[in-house]
N, C-alpha and C positions, 0 to 999 in steps of 0.2 A: 679320923684322928684316933679313935679307940683302937683300931688295928695297929697303928703306929706305936701307941703307948704299950701295947701288949708285946711289941718287939724291942722295947727299951728305948724308943726314941721319944724324948721328952719335950723337944721344942721344934717347931717348923717355922722357918723364917724365909723372907724374900732376899735372894742373893743381890738384888739391885739396891737394897736399902741399907742404911747404916745400922750395925748391930753391936751389941755388947760383946767384948772378947770373952771367950771361955777357954783359955789356953790349956786347961787340963783335960778337955774333952775332944774326942775325934768328931769329924763332921762328914756327913754324906751329902754330896752335891748331885742333885738330880736336875740336870739343865739341858737346854737345847744348845747345840754347838754354834753359837753366834758370837760376834765380837763383844757384844755387851755383856753376855753371861760369862764369857771367858775372862774378860777384864775384871768382873766382879770376883771371880775365883782368885785371880792373880793378886788383886788388891788385899785379899785376906792373908796372903803369905809373902808380902812384898819384902819383908826382912825377917830373919829367924827370930830376932829379939821381940818383934812386935806382931808375931803371928796371932791371928784371932783364935785358931784352934791348934790342937796337938798334931793332927794329921788330917789329910783329905782322902776320901773315897769318892771318885768322880764317875758318874754314870751319865753318858750322853744319850739323848733320845734318838739320835740319828748319827750318820757318818760325820766324823769331825774332819774338816778340811786340813790339809797338810800345814797351811800357814798358821792356823790357830793351834794345831797340835805342837808345832815347833815353838810357838810363842810360849806355851805352857812349859815345854821342855826346858827352855832357856831361862825361865823366870822362877819356877817353883817346883821343879821335878823332885827335889829331895823331900818335899813335904807330902807328896802324893803316894799313897800306899797301893791304890788301885785306880786304873782308868779304863773304862769299858764303854763300848757302843752297844746299846741294847735294842736299837731299831723299833722304837714304838712312837714315832712321830705322827701318830694318828690317834683318833679318839674312838674307841669301840662303844658307840652310843647304845646299841642293842646287840643281841646275839648275832644278827645278820645285817647290821647297819653300822657304818663307820663315817666319821667326818675328819676333815683336816683342819689344823689350826692355822688358817691363813687369814690374817686380819684384812678386812675390807676386800675380800676375794672377789665379790661380784663386780665392784667398781673397777678393780685392777684388771679384771679379765675383759670387761665389756665397754668401759668408757672410751669414747672416741679420742679423748685427749691423751690417753696412754697407749693407743694402738701403735704398734711398731716402735715402741720405745724400750729402753733398758728396763724400765719398771715392769712392763708387760712380760718381757723375756725372763726377768728375775722371778716373777710369781709363777710362771710356767715351770721353771726349773725347780723351784721349791715344791710345787705340787708333784712333779715327777719323782723327786727324791722321796717324798712322803708315801706315795703310792707304792714305791719299791719296798719301803719298810713294811708295808702291809703284806705284800707278796712274800717277803722274807719270813715274816711272822707266821704266815699260813704255810710256809715251805712250798710255795708255788713259783714256777717260772712259766707264766701263762703265755699263750699266743695272744698278741696285742693287735686289736683292730679298732676301727673308728668309723663314725658315720661321716661319709663324704658329703660335701655341700659347699655353699658359697663362702662360708667361714673356714678359715685355716686353723682355728683354735684346736679342734679335736685332733686333726692330723698332726699338728705341731706337738701337742702334749703326748700323743701316742708314740711319736718318734723319740721324744725325750725319754719316755718311760722305757721303751725298748732298749735304748742306748744305756740307760742306767741299770737295767736288768742284766745286760751283757757284762757290764763292769762289775756288778755285784757278784755274779755267779762264776767269775773266772776262778778256776780251782787250782791251777798250777802254773809253772813257768811257761808252759806252752800256750797259755791263754785259752785252754779248752773251756768251753761253756757248758754249764749244767744243761742237760737235755730238757726240752720243753715238757712240762708236766701236763696231766690231763685237765687242763683248765683254759678258760678264755677270759681275757680282760677286754671289755668293750667300753670305749670312751665316747661320750655324747655331749653335744652342746645343749645349753638350757633352752634355746629357742626351738629345739626339736619337737617339743610338745608343750606349747604355751597354755593350752586349754586346761590341763590338769593343775596348773599353778593358780588359777583364779576361780575355779568352780567351787561351789559350796558342797562339801562332802558330808555325808550322813553316817559314815562309819565312826565309831566312838572316839578313837584317838584323834583322828583328823578333825572331826567336828569340834571336839573340846578345845584343841589348840587354836582353832580358827575363831571360835565364838567367845571364848572366855580368856581372861587376863592371866594365863598360865606363864610364869617366868621361871627359868631354870628348872623346869619340870615340877614346879611346886604349885599345887592347887590350894587356894585359900577359900575357906567357907565358914559360915557361922552356924553354931548349933541353934536349935529351936528354943523358943521360950523368951520371956521378957529379959532374962539375964543371959542371953545368948553370947557365947564366947567365940572368938575367932580361932579357927583351927587351921593347921597346915597338913598337907599330905603330899608326899613325893611319889610321882608316878614313875615307877621303875620296875625292872624285871624281877626283883626280889619278891614282888607282890604277885603271887600265882594267879589271883583272880583277875588282876589287870592284864596279865599276859593272855589269859583265857578269853577275855571279852573285848580287848582293845580294837580288834579288827572287825568286830561284828557291827551290823547295822544298829542304829540307836533303838529301834523298836525291839530288836532281839535282845539287846542289852538290858532294857528295862524288864522284859519278861524273864530273862535269866536271873537277874538279881532278886526280883520278887520271889521267884521260885526257890532260890537258895535261902532267903530269909524265912519263908514259910516253912521250909524243912527244919530249920533251927528252932523256930518258935513252936512248931507242932510237938517237939520233944517234951515241952513243958506246958503246952497250951497256954503260954504266957500272954499271947495277944489274940484278939479275935477281930474278925472283920478286916477292913482295909488297913494295910500296913502304912505307918507314918514314921517320920523320924523320931518324934517324941515317944511313940510306942516302943520303938527299938531301944531308946535310951533306958526305958523302964526294964526292958527285957535284959539288957546288959547288967543292970543292978541285981536282977533276980538270978541270973545265970553267969556268974563271974568267970567260970571256966571256958565260956564261949566268947569272952570279951574281945579277944584279938580277932577272931573270925568275924564276929558281928561288926566290929568297928571298921574293918576293911570294907565290908559290904555296905555299911552306912556311908562311907566316903564315896563309893562309886554310885550309890543311889543318889546322893547329893549332886555329884558331878553330872549324872544323867538327867536329873530334874532341872539343873541349871541350863544344860544344853537344850532341853525341850522347851524351857521357858523362853529362851532366845528364838528358838525355831518357830514356836507358835505366834510370837509377837510380830515377826516380820519375814523370817527366812523362808517359811513354807511357801509363801506366794512367789518368792524369787526362784525357787528350785525348779519348778516346771518350765519356766522361761529359759533358765540356764541349760537344762537338759535338752530342750528342743533346739536351742541354738548350737549347742556343742555337737549334737548328733546329726542335725539337719532333718530329723524326723520327730514326730510326736509319739506319745505313749502307745498309740495304735499302730505305729509303723508307717504312718502317712508322711510323705515328704513335705517339709516346710517350704511353701512357695514364696512367702514374703517375710524375710527375716526382720525387716524393719517393723512390720505390723506386730510381730511377736515381742520386739524390744520396747516399743512405745509405752505400754502400760506400766512398765517398771520405771521408766524415766519420768512419767507423769505423776507417779505416786509420791506424795510429799513425805510419807513416813519412812521411805528408804533412805539410808545414809549415803553420802557421796561415794564412799568406798564401794558400796554395793552397786551403785549405778555405774561407776567406772568399770567394775568387773563385768557387768552385763554388756556395756558398750564394747569392751575388749572381746568378749565372746562373739558378739555380732561381727566385729572386724575379722576375727580369726575364721569365722564360718564362711565369710564371703571372700577370703583371701585378700583383704584390704578393701578400702572404700575410697571415694573421691575426696580430694582436698576440701572441696566446697561442703560436702556432706559432713566431714569430720569437724570442720569449723562450726557448722550449725549445731551439731550435737553438743560440742563443748560449750558453746554460747547459751543454748537453750537450757542445759542442765546446770549452768553457772559453775563450771569447774575450771575456769581459766587458770587459776593458780596451781591446779593439779594436772593440767593438760599434758605435762611431760610424762605422767604415769601411762599415758596412751602413746604419745608421739615417740617416745624413746625406745619402744619395742623394735624399731628399725635397727638399733645397734645390736640386737640379738638375731638379726637377719630374719625377722618375722615381718611380712608385708603389712604395713599400716595404710599406705596409699597404694591403691591398685595400679598395676601397669604390667605390660607384657613381660618386662624384665624382672618383675618382682614376684613372679609365680613361685610359690614354695613347693618343693617336691616332698610330698607327705608319704609316710610309711603306709603301705597297704594294710588296712584293718582286717582282723580276723572276724569271721562270722560268729557272733555270740547270741544270735536270736533264740537259740534253744536253751540258753542258760536262764535260770530263774533269777529275776532281779526285782527290786522295788521300783515303782514307776519313777520316783524321784532320785533314783540311783542307777540309771541305765548306762552312764558313761564309764568306760574302762580306760585307765591311763595307758597311753600308747606304749610305754615302756614294758608293760606286761606282754604285749604282742611281740616285742623285740626279744624278751627273755624266752618266750615259748618258741619263737622262730629259730633262735640261736641253738636251743637245746635240740630241736628237731632238724637242725642243719638246713634250714630254709632261708637263711639270710643271703641275699644276693651279694656276691663278692665284689661287684662293681660299686654298689652302694655302701658296702661294709668291708672295705679292703683290709688285709692284714699288713702289719709292719714287719712281720716275721713269718716263719714257717708255721703252717697250720698244725696245732697239736694233734696227736694221734686220735684222741677221743672223738674229735669232731670231723674226722674224715668219713662222713657218710653214716656214722653210727649214732644216730639220734637217740637220746635217752628214752626210756620206756615210761609210758604213763602209769600212774599208780593204779589205774583201773585195769591195766593189763598185766601187772607184775605180781608174783606171789608175795605174800606178806613176810616181812623179816623184821628184826628189831631195828629201831632207829639207829643205834650205834653201829650195827653191822652194815646197814645201808650207807651210812656216812663214811665209813672206813674205805669202801670201794668206790665211792661216788666221785664224779667229776665236779668241778667247781666253776661256776660262772660268776665273774666279778663285773659289776656295772659301775662306772664312774661318770657322774654328770657334772660338767663344769658350770658352777654358778648356783648350786643349791638343788635339793630334792624336797619333794612334798611328802607329807605323812601318808597320802594315798599311794604314792610310788613305793614308799617303804613297805607298805602292806603287801604289795604285789610280790615282793621277794619271798615272803613267807608262803603266800598262796601257791606260787609256782614251785617252790621247793616241796611243798606238800603234795602237789599233783604229780610231779616228776621225781620219784624217789631216788633215781640214780644221779641226780644233780642237785647240789646245794647252790642257791643263789645268794650272793652277798652284794649289797648295794651301798654306795657311798657317794659323797660329794664334799665340796668345800664347807658346806653348812646345811642346816635344815631350814626350810622355808615355811612361813605361813603366808597366806595371800596378802595380808596387810604389810608384812615385812618386805615381801617381794615388790609390791607397788612402790613403797618408799625407796627401795634400792633402785628400781627402774627410773624413778623420778630424779635420783641423784646423779645419774650417768652424765647429764649435761652440765653438771656443776664443776667448778675448778677443783683440782686435787686437794688443795689445802683446806677446802670446806668439807671434805668427806673423810680423808684419811688422817689417821693419828700421826702427828708430826714426829713422834718418837719411833715410828716403825720404819 
């Protein structure tokens, strides 16, 4: 709002709501090109004598369909000074992460009640149009490919995106299409890697959003002392320290913050011995010129300590089991012979929450490519999760085998050997999407499993990007100017661990920038709730106004 005020904009109001007329002022309309928003615009200028504003400057977030444009033209054209489509119907969540504003996207994509309906077709079309606005903003006309499989969703969306790209990039009356740029867009179903959606992650951002009640990227905490006050901090990229540590392991984060705080305190020797939140508060009083720097460090120290408190109370015991089930091997590299024996201690532990037990059961099912109906019923009954059993059963709608059968075998992406990489014992799992990114950059994706909807762009014809370890150093800006771009889109949500991999791969392969996006961002709890909802009627899940 501060930025808007600086530009002379004094009021921000909802176009759908009744507003006080201000006939001496001009209005800027920043709206999506939907019937509801267009009707709101037209109602403001229904007659010249009762116009709410002096004139309108209309900016659509996306392409405005001809029927809506003609409706505006016939109703209030004389009141409109400017009408422009600016192609930003996506949300740039982070520098390399985007989401789409698709309400109830997970349900609309995967619910069996909406399969092969107009509702499902409509949400696919909306997603395709929004992905094209992302490509247009990046000035890319990528080669579009998808993960083939039992589900048609990835193929269907890929074809819609390619069709919309062709329409968008028509440049003249001959309908010549803008040439494909040095980029790839890969579309994937959410069921492609179910493991990464339920595993407990110990990197800072993923861990914090999983274990703590962070909403709208706002972390709430209390200051120390008897009169402790509740504070809020927004976790965003304007915070350089957050950007620096968000993808690090929690152990490295605590070490990093402590080191930074000691560096500041040593300048005045204001604190001695072990650092504490109260000692830092005193330090801020003594050193006001370091207040902003220290306050950010205090926020992240609080955040890290809250994460560790949750971890030590229950999660630490879960993590070894989860890693063993996910990888099929223990920390020593020995193959897990009996997955049920690994799972049972978690199920028998009364201190574990139902959500955590469900996550462990799912990892067991994923690791065995499904289980028997009898075994599943026993697990649900013994753990007493009958009311939440659809959190497990409904994975079948994502084409993930829950009940094992010869027909339900899931074709899994071949994993890269990472045995030589240094990892923490409780963080051995690597999201499958990282393998896909690296294989795509190195031109190793099998075209049968990952077919193109269009001609392969020139960058990817056998000229895999060069690893950072092999390439001479250059400035980040110079590298990005000449780099190719890999765009990954997952239908039905991405995890914070998958977001992290986009940055890791971009750092390792300097000649390619990876951008990852989805309909929305998932936490394990949110995902399980959404999976559970798939078997519910539409009117119990979706907003009736949408």
